[in-house]
C-alpha positions in Angstrom: 0.0 0.0 0.0 1.0 3.7 -0.3 0.7 6.5 2.2 1.5 10.2 2.4 3.7 11.9 5.0 5.0 15.4 5.4 8.8 15.7 5.8 10.3 18.1 8.4 11.1 20.5 5.6 7.3 20.7 4.8 7.4 18.8 1.6 5.1 16.0 0.6 6.5 12.5 0.4 5.0 9.2 -0.9 5.7 6.2 1.2 5.0 2.9 -0.6 5.3 -0.7 0.6 5.6 -3.1 -2.4 6.6 -6.7 -2.6 7.9 -6.6 1.0 10.1 -3.5 0.4 9.7 0.1 1.3 9.9 2.8 -1.4 10.1 6.5 -0.5 9.7 9.2 -3.1 10.0 12.9 -2.2 8.3 15.7 -4.1 8.9 19.4 -4.4 5.3 20.2 -3.3 4.9 22.1 -0.1 2.1 20.6 2.1 -0.5 23.3 1.4 -4.2 22.3 1.5 -4.3 22.4 -2.3 -1.2 20.3 -2.8 -2.3 17.8 -0.2 -5.6 17.4 -2.0 -3.8 16.7 -5.2 -1.4 14.2 -3.6 -4.3 12.4 -2.0 -6.0 12.0 -5.4 -2.8 10.6 -6.8 -2.5 8.3 -3.7 -6.0 7.0 -4.2 -5.2 6.1 -7.8 -2.0 4.4 -6.8 -3.7 2.2 -4.2 -6.4 1.2 -6.6 -3.8 0.1 -9.1 -1.8 -1.7 -6.4 -5.0 -3.6 -5.4 -5.6 -4.5 -9.1 -2.0 -5.6 -9.7 -1.6 -3.0 -12.5 0.6 -0.5 -10.7 3.7 0.5 -12.6 6.4 2.5 -10.7 7.7 4.3 -13.7 4.2 5.7 -14.5 4.4 7.9 -11.3 8.1 8.3 -10.9 9.7 7.9 -14.4 13.0 9.4 -13.4 13.4 7.6 -10.1 16.5 5.3 -9.6 14.2 2.9 -7.8 12.2 1.9 -11.0 14.7 -0.9 -11.8 14.4 -2.3 -8.3 10.6 -2.3 -8.4 10.5 -4.0 -11.8 12.9 -6.7 -10.8 10.8 -7.4 -7.6 7.7 -7.5 -9.8 9.3 -10.0 -12.1 10.6 -12.2 -9.3 7.1 -12.3 -7.8 5.8 -13.9 -11.0 8.6 -16.0 -12.5 6.2 -18.4 -14.3 4.5 -15.9 -16.6 3.4 -17.4 -19.9 4.7 -14.5 -22.0 8.0 -12.6 -21.9 8.4 -9.0 -21.0 8.9 -6.5 -23.8 12.5 -5.7 -23.0 13.5 -9.4 -23.0 11.8 -10.2 -26.3 13.1 -6.9 -27.9 16.7 -7.7 -27.0 16.3 -11.2 -28.4 14.7 -9.8 -31.6 17.7 -7.4 -32.0 20.2 -10.2 -31.6 18.4 -12.2 -34.3 18.1 -9.4 -36.7 21.3 -7.4 -36.4 23.3 -9.6 -38.9 21.0 -8.5 -41.6 21.8 -4.8 -41.2 24.6 -2.5 -41.9 26.5 -1.5 -38.8 25.3 2.1 -39.0 21.6 1.0 -39.1 22.2 -1.6 -36.4 23.5 1.2 -34.1 20.4 3.3 -35.0 18.0 0.5 -34.0 20.0 -0.2 -30.8 19.7 3.5 -29.9 16.0 3.5 -30.6 15.5 0.5 -28.3 17.6 1.9 -25.5 16.4 5.5 -25.7 12.7 5.2 -26.5 11.1 1.7 -26.6 12.6 -0.2 -23.7 12.3 2.7 -21.2 8.6 3.0 -22.1 7.5 -0.6 -22.7 10.3 -2.7 -21.2 8.3 -3.8 -18.1 5.1 -4.6 -20.1 4.4 -8.2 -21.1 4.4 -8.4 -24.9 0.8 -9.8 -24.9 -0.5 -6.9 -22.8 0.8 -4.1 -25.0 -2.1 -2.4 -26.7 -2.8 0.1 -29.5 -3.8 2.6 -26.8 -0.3 2.3 -25.2 1.3 3.0 -28.5 -1.0 5.9 -29.4 -0.2 7.7 -26.1 3.5 7.1 -26.5 3.4 8.4 -30.0 1.4 11.5 -29.1 4.1 12.3 -26.5 6.7 12.2 -29.2 4.6 14.4 -31.5 4.2 17.0 -28.7 7.9 17.1 -27.9 9.4 20.6 -28.4 12.8 22.2 -28.7 13.7 25.3 -26.6 12.6 27.5 -29.5 9.1 26.0 -29.6 9.6 24.0 -32.8 8.9 20.3 -32.9 11.6 18.0 -31.5 10.9 15.1 -33.8 9.5 15.0 -37.4 6.8 12.5 -38.4 9.4 10.6 -40.3 11.6 10.3 -37.3 8.7 9.2 -35.1 7.7 6.5 -37.7 11.3 5.2 -37.7 11.2 5.0 -33.9 8.0 3.0 -33.9 8.9 0.7 -36.7 11.0 -1.7 -34.5 8.1 -1.7 -31.9 5.7 -2.9 -34.6 8.1 -5.5 -35.9 8.8 -6.8 -32.3 5.2 -7.1 -31.4 4.3 -8.7 -34.7 6.9 -11.4 -34.3 6.0 -11.9 -30.6 2.3 -12.4 -31.5 3.3 -15.0 -34.1 5.7 -16.9 -32.0 4.0 -16.6 -28.6 0.5 -17.3 -30.1 -1.6 -14.3 -29.0 -3.7 -11.9 -31.0 -1.7 -9.1 -32.7 -2.8 -5.9 -31.1 -1.6 -3.4 -33.6 -3.7 -4.3 -36.7 -5.2 -0.9 -36.8 -2.0 1.0 -36.3 -1.2 3.4 -39.1 2.0 5.4 -39.6 2.0 9.2 -39.4 1.7 11.0 -42.6 5.2 12.2 -43.4 6.1 15.7 -44.4 7.2 16.2 -48.0 11.0 16.5 -48.1 12.1 20.1 -48.7 15.3 21.1 -50.5 17.1 24.4 -50.5 19.5 24.3 -53.4 21.9 27.1 -54.2 21.8 29.3 -57.2 24.8 29.6 -59.5 25.7 33.0 -57.9 25.5 31.4 -54.4 27.8 28.6 -55.4 30.3 31.1 -56.8 30.2 33.1 -53.5 30.7 29.9 -51.5 33.7 28.8 -53.5 35.2 32.3 -53.2 35.0 32.2 -49.4 35.8 28.5 -48.6 39.4 27.8 -47.4 41.6 27.3 -50.4 42.7 23.8 -49.4 39.1 22.6 -49.4 37.9 24.3 -52.6 38.4 21.1 -54.7 36.5 19.0 -52.2 33.4 21.2 -52.6 33.9 21.5 -56.4 33.5 17.7 -56.5 30.4 17.8 -54.3 28.7 20.7 -56.2 29.6 19.2 -59.6 28.8 15.6 -59.0 26.0 15.6 -56.4 27.6 12.7 -54.5 26.3 12.0 -51.0 28.6 12.9 -48.1 29.3 9.3 -47.3 30.1 8.5 -50.9 32.6 11.4 -51.2 34.2 10.5 -47.8 34.5 6.8 -48.8 36.2 7.6 -52.1 39.6 6.0 -52.6 42.2 6.8 -55.3 41.7 3.4 -56.8 38.1 4.5 -57.6 39.4 7.4 -59.7 40.0 6.4 -63.3 41.9 9.2 -65.0 42.3 7.3 -68.2 38.6 7.0 -68.8 37.6 10.0 -66.7 35.4 8.1 -64.4 34.6 8.2 -60.7 33.6 4.7 -59.5 31.2 4.8 -56.5 31.8 1.6 -54.7 31.6 2.2 -50.9 30.5 4.6 -48.2 32.3 5.9 -45.1 29.9 5.9 -42.2 30.6 6.1 -38.4 34.3 5.5 -38.9 34.2 2.5 -41.2 33.6 1.6 -44.8 30.4 -0.1 -45.8 28.3 -0.9 -48.9 26.6 1.8 -50.9 23.1 2.8 -50.0 21.2 1.0 -52.8 22.2 -1.1 -55.9 21.6 2.0 -58.1 24.1 3.9 -55.9 26.9 1.7 -57.3 27.6 3.6 -60.4 30.2 5.4 -62.6 30.3 9.2 -62.8 31.8 10.9 -65.8 34.3 13.6 -64.9 33.8 16.9 -66.7 36.9 19.1 -67.2 36.4 21.0 -64.0 36.1 17.8 -61.8 39.0 16.1 -63.7 41.2 19.2 -63.1 40.3 19.2 -59.4 41.4 15.5 -58.9 44.5 16.2 -61.0 45.5 19.1 -58.7 45.0 17.0 -55.6 47.0 14.1 -57.1 49.8 16.4 -58.2 49.9 17.9 -54.6 50.8 14.5 -53.2 47.4 13.7 -51.7 47.3 10.4 -53.6 49.8 8.9 -51.0 46.8 8.1 -48.8 44.3 5.5 -49.9 41.3 7.9 -49.4 41.0 10.9 -51.5 39.7 13.3 -48.8 41.2 13.0 -45.3 40.6 15.0 -42.1 43.2 16.6 -39.8 43.9 13.3 -38.1 44.7 11.6 -41.4 41.6 9.5 -41.4 38.7 9.9 -43.9 36.5 12.9 -43.5 33.6 12.8 -41.1 30.4 14.5 -41.8 30.4 16.4 -38.5 33.8 17.8 -39.2 32.7 19.1 -42.6 29.6 20.7 -41.1 31.2 22.4 -38.1 34.5 23.4 -39.5 33.9 24.0 -43.2 30.3 24.2 -44.4 28.6 26.5 -41.8 31.6 28.8 -41.2 31.9 29.4 -45.0 28.1 30.0 -45.4 28.3 32.7 -42.6 31.5 34.2 -44.1 29.8 34.4 -47.6 26.6 35.8 -46.0 24.5 33.0 -47.4 21.4 31.4 -45.9 22.2 28.5 -43.6 21.3 25.0 -45.0 22.5 21.4 -44.7 25.7 20.3 -46.4 23.4 17.8 -48.2 22.2 20.7 -50.3 25.4 20.3 -52.4 23.6 17.3 -53.8 20.3 19.2 -54.4 22.3 22.0 -55.9 24.0 19.7 -58.4 20.7 18.2 -59.4 19.0 21.6 -60.0 21.9 23.1 -61.9 22.2 20.1 -64.2 18.6 20.3 -65.0 18.8 24.0 -65.6 21.7 23.4 -68.0 19.3 21.2 -70.0 21.2 17.9 -69.2 19.2 14.8 -70.0 17.0 14.0 -67.0 17.9 10.3 -67.3 21.6 11.2 -67.1 21.0 13.4 -64.0 19.0 10.6 -62.3 21.8 8.1 -63.0 24.4 10.6 -61.8 22.6 10.9 -58.5 22.0 7.2 -58.1 18.2 7.4 -58.3 16.2 4.4 -59.4 14.2 6.5 -61.9 13.5 10.1 -62.9 10.3 10.5 -60.9 12.1 11.7 -57.7 14.1 14.1 -59.8 11.1 16.0 -61.0 9.1 15.7 -57.9 11.8 17.3 -55.7 13.8 19.6 -58.1 11.6 20.6 -61.0 10.0 23.6 -59.1 13.4 25.3 -58.9 14.1 25.0 -62.6 10.6 25.4 -64.1 11.7 27.3 -67.2 14.5 24.8 -68.0 12.3 21.8 -67.5 9.4 23.4 -69.4 7.0 22.7 -66.6 6.0 26.3 -65.8 3.0 26.6 -68.2 4.7 29.1 -70.5 4.5 26.9 -73.6 0.8 26.4 -73.1 0.2 30.1 -72.5 2.2 31.0 -75.6 0.1 28.6 -77.7 -3.2 30.0 -76.4 -2.0 33.6 -77.1 -0.9 32.7 -80.6 -4.4 31.4 -81.2 -5.9 34.7 -80.0 -7.5 33.1 -76.9 -5.7 35.4 -74.3 
């Protein structure tokens, strides 16, 4: 049972006796009549749940160090439960699945389990997890805010957090033989991806202000549209000067090389004169002594965080350009290639897309005149027929 007592400093304290142990949780509430009434209401709810056997310590004291002790006592009390707890099954699921994933994705899933899912559902039996639990959890993620009042997590990030939960419960229902509770679960509608490519003049300004030793690095990014991980994983063996080709064969992610993102990402890029000259300058400067084309101060391949903090954002500020992600070099390359009337199929293959659909969905609005999707041709026809 649970009780209320007032400490010598005048603050309210909850005193609980659970599974033969005493738990004391202090509060910051001074024992005023109003606060006492509120505490008694909470106490009444606690005792009701204790009587029903549904009390969960973390629901009332989520940041308490005693949560783990309570949950262990709870499990020890009922060792012969038919179904496993969520955290036990989730960890087993992770061990079974991790060999199928790249190391970077494996680390992302592990972080999702440890930061979000296990703290919230760990002490719930897999067969007792309901759609209501998931809805309340997801709503809490949706309502999360940064210090400036903007949303903490996007719908896409929230969907990615909940995907392992859905997979775990689905597998548990199949293997433990209980009714799958998330049949009516639907993912959040994801926001349309926005891009903020640079204009030709902005690219010129950026290259004028970037440190001289890094100019060729950004020329390669602006001219080819390669992903950060592709550029950083580029080795000199992938540069074919004889045939003027860049062979995309691997990525550099979290301090190690790994396979490219998709089968279409494994490709050959033709080097124009500007890109060819950039690689030739780097080779003539002795940079080819390292296996990797681009290396950081420590001599290891470049890391995305280093490029962002030390190169990209400082140069944008110096050039007085609007702040945007380093990934916009890729968007910029796509837009400027379309604006230059390059074949859309060529541009799509250059970027490693599976087809041209994404190319026009994302980038066409920025180059309407070049892609002839601004309605001017239709308007000219109507005017020539005297209908406008």
